[in-house]
C-alpha positions as CSV (number, residue, x, y, z in Angstrom):
1,M,-2.7,78.1,56.5
2,R,-2.9,74.5,57.4
3,R,-6.5,74.6,56.1
4,F,-5.2,75.7,52.9
5,E,-2.3,73.1,52.8
6,K,-4.7,70.3,53.4
7,G,-7.1,71.5,50.6
8,L,-4.0,71.7,48.3
9,V,-3.0,68.2,49.1
10,L,-6.6,66.9,48.5
11,I,-6.8,68.6,45.2
12,L,-3.4,67.0,44.1
13,V,-4.6,63.5,45.3
14,L,-7.7,63.9,43.3
15,C,-5.9,65.1,40.1
16,L,-3.6,62.1,40.4
17,G,-6.5,59.8,40.6
18,L,-8.1,61.3,37.7
19,L,-5.0,61.1,35.6
20,V,-4.7,57.3,36.5
21,F,-8.4,56.8,35.6
22,I,-8.0,58.7,32.2
23,S,-4.9,56.6,31.4
24,G,-6.5,53.3,32.2
25,C,-9.5,54.3,30.0
26,G,-7.2,55.0,27.1
27,Q,-5.4,51.6,27.1
28,K,-6.9,49.0,25.0
29,E,-7.5,45.7,26.8
30,T,-4.9,43.3,26.0
31,Q,-6.2,40.2,24.2
32,P,-4.4,36.8,24.4
33,A,-2.6,35.9,21.1
34,E,-4.5,33.5,18.8
35,E,-2.6,30.4,18.1
36,E,-1.7,30.0,14.4
37,P,-3.2,26.8,13.0
38,K,-0.6,24.2,12.5
39,D,0.2,23.1,8.9
40,P,-1.1,19.6,8.4
41,E,1.4,16.8,8.1
42,F,1.5,14.8,5.0
43,I,1.3,10.9,4.4
44,R,2.5,9.8,1.1
45,I,1.1,6.4,0.0
46,G,3.0,4.5,-2.6
47,T,0.9,2.4,-5.0
48,A,1.9,1.2,-8.6
49,S,1.3,2.3,-12.0
50,L,-2.0,4.1,-12.8
51,G,-3.5,1.2,-14.8
52,G,-3.4,-1.2,-12.0
53,N,-5.6,-1.8,-9.0
54,F,-3.1,-0.5,-6.3
55,F,-3.6,3.3,-7.2
56,P,-7.4,3.4,-6.6
57,M,-6.9,1.3,-3.5
58,G,-4.3,3.7,-2.3
59,A,-6.5,6.7,-3.1
60,A,-9.3,5.2,-0.9
61,I,-7.0,4.6,2.0
62,A,-5.9,8.3,1.6
63,V,-9.3,9.5,1.8
64,V,-10.2,7.5,5.1
65,I,-6.9,8.9,6.7
66,E,-7.7,12.4,5.7
67,Q,-11.3,12.4,6.9
68,T,-10.7,10.6,10.1
69,V,-7.3,11.5,11.4
70,P,-7.1,15.2,12.3
71,G,-4.1,17.2,11.4
72,F,-2.9,14.9,8.4
73,K,-3.4,15.0,4.8
74,A,-2.8,11.9,2.9
75,T,-2.2,11.3,-1.0
76,A,-1.9,8.2,-3.1
77,Q,1.2,8.2,-5.4
78,A,1.8,6.3,-8.5
79,T,5.2,4.6,-8.2
80,G,7.2,1.9,-9.8
81,G,5.3,-0.8,-7.6
82,S,5.7,-2.9,-4.6
83,A,9.5,-3.2,-4.4
84,Y,9.9,0.4,-5.2
85,N,7.7,1.3,-2.3
86,M,9.7,-0.8,0.1
87,T,12.8,1.2,-0.8
88,A,11.0,4.5,-0.9
89,I,9.9,3.8,2.7
90,E,13.2,3.0,3.8
91,N,14.6,6.2,2.2
92,G,11.9,8.5,3.7
93,E,10.4,9.2,0.3
94,L,7.0,7.5,1.4
95,E,5.4,7.1,4.8
96,M,3.1,4.3,3.7
97,G,2.6,1.9,0.8
98,I,0.7,-1.0,-0.7
99,A,2.8,-4.0,-1.8
100,Q,2.5,-7.6,-2.8
101,G,3.5,-10.1,-0.1
102,T,6.5,-11.3,-2.2
103,A,8.2,-7.9,-2.4
104,V,7.6,-7.4,1.3
105,A,9.3,-10.8,2.1
106,A,12.2,-10.1,-0.2
107,A,12.7,-6.7,1.3
108,V,12.6,-7.6,5.0
109,S,14.9,-10.6,4.4
110,G,17.3,-9.0,2.2
111,T,16.9,-11.5,-0.5
112,G,16.3,-11.6,-4.3
113,Q,16.6,-7.8,-5.7
114,F,17.1,-6.7,-2.1
115,E,20.2,-8.8,-1.5
116,G,22.7,-6.5,0.5
117,A,20.0,-4.0,0.6
118,K,17.8,-5.3,3.5
119,V,14.9,-3.0,4.4
120,E,14.7,-2.3,8.1
121,T,11.9,0.4,8.6
122,V,8.9,-1.3,6.9
123,R,6.1,-2.3,9.1
124,T,2.8,-4.0,8.6
125,I,-0.5,-2.2,9.2
126,A,-2.9,-4.9,7.6
127,Q,-3.2,-7.6,5.0
128,Y,-6.2,-8.5,2.6
129,H,-6.9,-9.8,-0.9
130,A,-4.9,-12.9,-1.3
131,T,-3.9,-12.2,-4.8
132,P,-3.7,-15.2,-7.4
133,Q,-0.8,-15.2,-9.7
134,H,-2.3,-15.4,-13.3
135,I,0.0,-17.2,-15.6
136,L,-1.1,-15.7,-18.8
137,V,0.2,-16.6,-22.3
138,R,-0.9,-16.3,-25.8
139,S,-3.3,-19.3,-26.8
140,N,-1.4,-20.2,-29.9
141,L,1.8,-21.0,-27.8
142,K,2.4,-24.5,-26.8
143,V,2.8,-23.7,-23.0
144,E,1.3,-26.3,-20.5
145,S,3.8,-25.8,-17.5
146,L,6.2,-23.3,-16.2
147,S,9.1,-25.0,-17.9
148,D,7.5,-24.2,-21.4
149,L,8.0,-20.4,-20.5
150,K,11.7,-20.7,-21.3
151,G,12.6,-18.4,-24.1
152,L,9.4,-16.4,-24.0
153,K,9.0,-12.6,-23.9
154,L,7.4,-12.0,-20.3
155,E,5.9,-8.7,-19.3
156,M,7.4,-7.4,-15.9
157,I,5.7,-3.8,-15.9
158,A,8.7,-2.0,-14.4
159,P,12.0,-2.9,-12.6
160,G,11.1,-3.5,-9.0
161,D,7.3,-3.9,-9.7
162,G,5.6,-6.6,-7.8
163,V,5.0,-8.6,-11.2
164,E,8.8,-8.8,-11.5
165,V,9.5,-9.8,-7.9
166,S,6.8,-12.5,-8.0
167,S,8.0,-13.8,-11.3
168,R,11.6,-14.1,-10.4
169,K,10.5,-16.1,-7.2
170,I,8.0,-18.4,-8.9
171,L,10.3,-19.2,-11.9
172,E,13.4,-19.7,-9.9
173,A,11.6,-21.7,-7.5
174,V,10.9,-24.5,-10.1
175,G,14.4,-24.1,-11.4
176,I,14.1,-21.7,-14.3
177,S,16.8,-19.1,-14.2
178,W,16.2,-15.5,-15.0
179,D,18.5,-15.9,-18.1
180,E,16.2,-18.4,-19.6
181,I,13.2,-16.0,-20.1
182,K,13.3,-12.5,-21.8
183,P,11.8,-10.0,-19.4
184,E,10.1,-7.0,-20.9
185,Y,9.3,-3.7,-19.4
186,S,6.5,-1.7,-20.7
187,G,6.4,0.8,-17.7
188,N,2.6,0.5,-16.7
189,R,-0.4,-1.9,-17.5
190,V,-2.0,0.2,-20.0
191,Q,1.1,-0.3,-22.2
192,A,1.4,-3.9,-21.1
193,A,-2.1,-4.7,-22.2
194,S,-1.4,-3.0,-25.6
195,R,1.7,-4.9,-26.0
196,L,0.3,-8.2,-25.1
197,K,-2.7,-7.7,-27.5
198,T,-0.3,-6.8,-30.4
199,K,1.9,-9.8,-29.8
200,Q,5.1,-7.8,-28.8
201,V,5.3,-10.0,-25.5
202,D,4.2,-13.6,-25.0
203,G,2.7,-13.4,-21.7
204,I,2.8,-12.3,-18.2
205,I,2.7,-13.6,-14.6
206,D,0.6,-11.1,-12.7
207,G,-0.7,-11.0,-9.2
208,T,-4.2,-9.4,-9.4
209,G,-7.7,-10.1,-8.5
210,I,-9.8,-12.9,-10.1
211,G,-11.8,-11.3,-12.9
212,A,-9.7,-8.2,-13.0
213,A,-11.0,-6.0,-15.9
214,W,-7.6,-5.3,-17.5
215,L,-6.9,-9.2,-17.8
216,V,-10.6,-9.7,-19.1
217,D,-9.8,-7.1,-21.9
218,V,-6.3,-8.8,-22.7
219,I,-7.8,-12.2,-22.9
220,G,-10.5,-10.9,-25.2
221,K,-12.2,-13.7,-27.1
222,G,-9.7,-16.3,-26.1
223,D,-6.5,-14.8,-27.5
224,F,-4.8,-15.7,-24.2
225,K,-5.0,-18.6,-21.9
226,L,-4.2,-19.4,-18.2
227,V,-1.6,-21.9,-17.2
228,S,-2.3,-24.2,-14.4
229,L,0.3,-25.2,-12.0
230,S,0.9,-28.8,-11.0
231,D,0.8,-29.9,-7.4
232,E,4.6,-30.5,-7.4
233,E,5.2,-27.0,-8.9
234,I,2.9,-25.4,-6.3
235,K,4.8,-27.5,-3.6
236,M,8.2,-26.4,-4.8
237,I,7.0,-22.6,-4.8
238,T,5.4,-22.8,-1.3
239,D,8.2,-24.7,0.2
240,E,10.8,-22.0,-1.0
241,F,8.5,-19.1,-0.3
242,P,6.1,-19.5,2.7
243,E,4.3,-16.1,1.7
244,F,2.7,-18.0,-1.2
245,S,-0.3,-20.5,-0.8
246,K,-2.3,-22.6,-3.2
247,V,-5.5,-21.0,-4.8
248,K,-8.0,-21.8,-7.4
249,I,-9.3,-19.8,-10.3
250,P,-12.8,-21.2,-10.9
251,A,-13.7,-22.5,-14.4
252,G,-15.5,-19.9,-16.5
253,T,-13.9,-16.9,-14.9
254,Y,-12.4,-15.9,-18.1
255,V,-13.4,-16.6,-21.8
256,G,-12.1,-19.8,-23.1
257,Q,-11.3,-21.1,-19.4
258,D,-13.3,-24.4,-19.4
259,R,-11.6,-25.8,-16.2
260,D,-10.3,-24.8,-12.8
261,V,-6.9,-23.3,-12.9
262,Y,-4.4,-23.7,-9.8
263,T,-2.0,-21.3,-9.1
264,V,-0.4,-19.6,-5.9
265,S,-1.5,-16.4,-4.2
266,N,0.0,-13.9,-1.7
267,W,-1.4,-11.2,0.5
268,T,-1.5,-7.6,-0.5
269,V,0.0,-5.7,2.5
270,I,-0.6,-2.1,3.7
271,V,2.7,-1.2,5.1
272,A,4.1,2.0,7.0
273,S,7.4,3.4,8.1
274,S,8.4,2.6,11.6
275,K,9.1,6.3,12.0
276,L,5.3,7.1,12.1
277,S,4.1,7.3,15.7
278,E,2.5,4.5,17.5
279,N,-0.7,6.8,18.2
280,L,-0.8,7.8,14.6
281,V,-0.7,4.2,13.2
282,Y,-3.2,3.1,15.7
283,N,-5.7,5.6,14.7
284,I,-5.1,4.8,10.9
285,T,-5.4,1.0,11.6
286,K,-8.6,1.5,13.7
287,N,-10.3,3.9,11.2
288,L,-9.4,1.6,8.1
289,F,-11.3,-1.3,9.7
290,E,-14.2,0.9,11.0
291,N,-14.5,2.3,7.5
292,K,-14.3,-0.9,5.6
293,K,-17.7,-0.4,3.7
294,F,-16.3,2.8,2.4
295,L,-13.2,1.2,1.1
296,V,-15.2,-1.8,-0.4
297,D,-17.4,0.7,-2.2
298,R,-14.4,2.1,-3.8
299,H,-12.7,-1.3,-4.6
300,N,-14.0,-4.7,-4.1
301,Y,-10.5,-6.1,-3.4
302,F,-11.1,-4.7,0.2
303,S,-13.9,-7.2,0.7
304,D,-11.8,-9.6,2.7
305,L,-9.9,-6.9,4.8
306,S,-10.0,-8.4,8.3
307,P,-8.1,-8.1,11.4
308,E,-7.9,-12.0,11.4
309,N,-5.6,-11.9,8.4
310,I,-2.5,-10.9,10.4
311,A,-2.9,-13.9,12.9
312,G,0.2,-16.1,12.3
313,G,0.9,-14.7,8.8
314,V,2.6,-11.3,9.0
315,I,5.5,-11.0,6.6
316,A,7.0,-7.7,7.9
317,P,6.7,-7.0,11.7
318,L,3.7,-5.2,12.8
319,H,3.9,-1.6,13.5
320,P,3.4,-1.0,17.3
321,G,0.4,1.1,16.5
322,A,-1.4,-1.6,14.5
323,E,-0.3,-4.2,17.2
324,K,-2.0,-2.1,19.9
325,Y,-5.2,-2.2,17.9
326,Y,-5.1,-5.8,17.3
327,R,-4.4,-6.5,21.0
328,E,-7.4,-4.1,22.0
329,I,-9.7,-6.1,19.9
330,G,-8.4,-9.5,20.9
331,V,-6.9,-10.8,17.6
332,L,-3.5,-10.7,19.4
333,K,-3.3,-12.0,22.9
């Protein structure tokens, strides 16, 4: 009887073992859950109207960011221009932007059109292309100095555009009030060019590169001329607004320009929101300089993009990420 009981127990143990084995074989091996890919974060870069230089420059910057900074997509957006970009960054509608130095200076100091609306979140990434202010008027008008612009219809592109911001500063610095000219707003440079050539407006004060295609087109066969500033006028402007400096447009740059023209210029500034992380902006800054050739191939205004441009001349405070890069390469101590 004991031998029988022992045999029964052994059979039961074997059966239980077999059941456990079969059960184990029937279960699928648990695989670790795959992580879902994170959606890319978007960086919106404010530029200006489609007919100008800022949009293609912003598009080139966007390509560099998208190709070199993992996890981010960047896109250039046509906007109302420099001043608009400042406000849009402040309001969280843009993460980055391109702006003329005059608009940046007004925004961060709360002056001019930003009076009572000082911008707190705009930070500098880089500066390039000291942009000459072209004071362009129809050749048949007797304009030899800024004071002769009184009463004329001057193109401003759009409210808040860098053209308007710079024009206000330049005119008011030499004692010409806004009420003494007739500002016109065509909306973009394509329309502005058309209105200039059809004599609907008398001139424009435009911060753009020497030899800019749209100005060459407007000047045509000498229908327009550039007005040269006197040393006194330049001193009045630069004393009032240190973001400007004296610059020369060499003789022969445009049809009918038989002498050097002196004017003022200011930096083009790549700006970002202070809300962007230090690491992100460090990588953006680093990759912009390391891909300078790519940028220059797409727009020659990037030719003087250099880390040294920020030494002693920053209008808006540096973003901590950009500052980290400049200290790393020795531009800042």
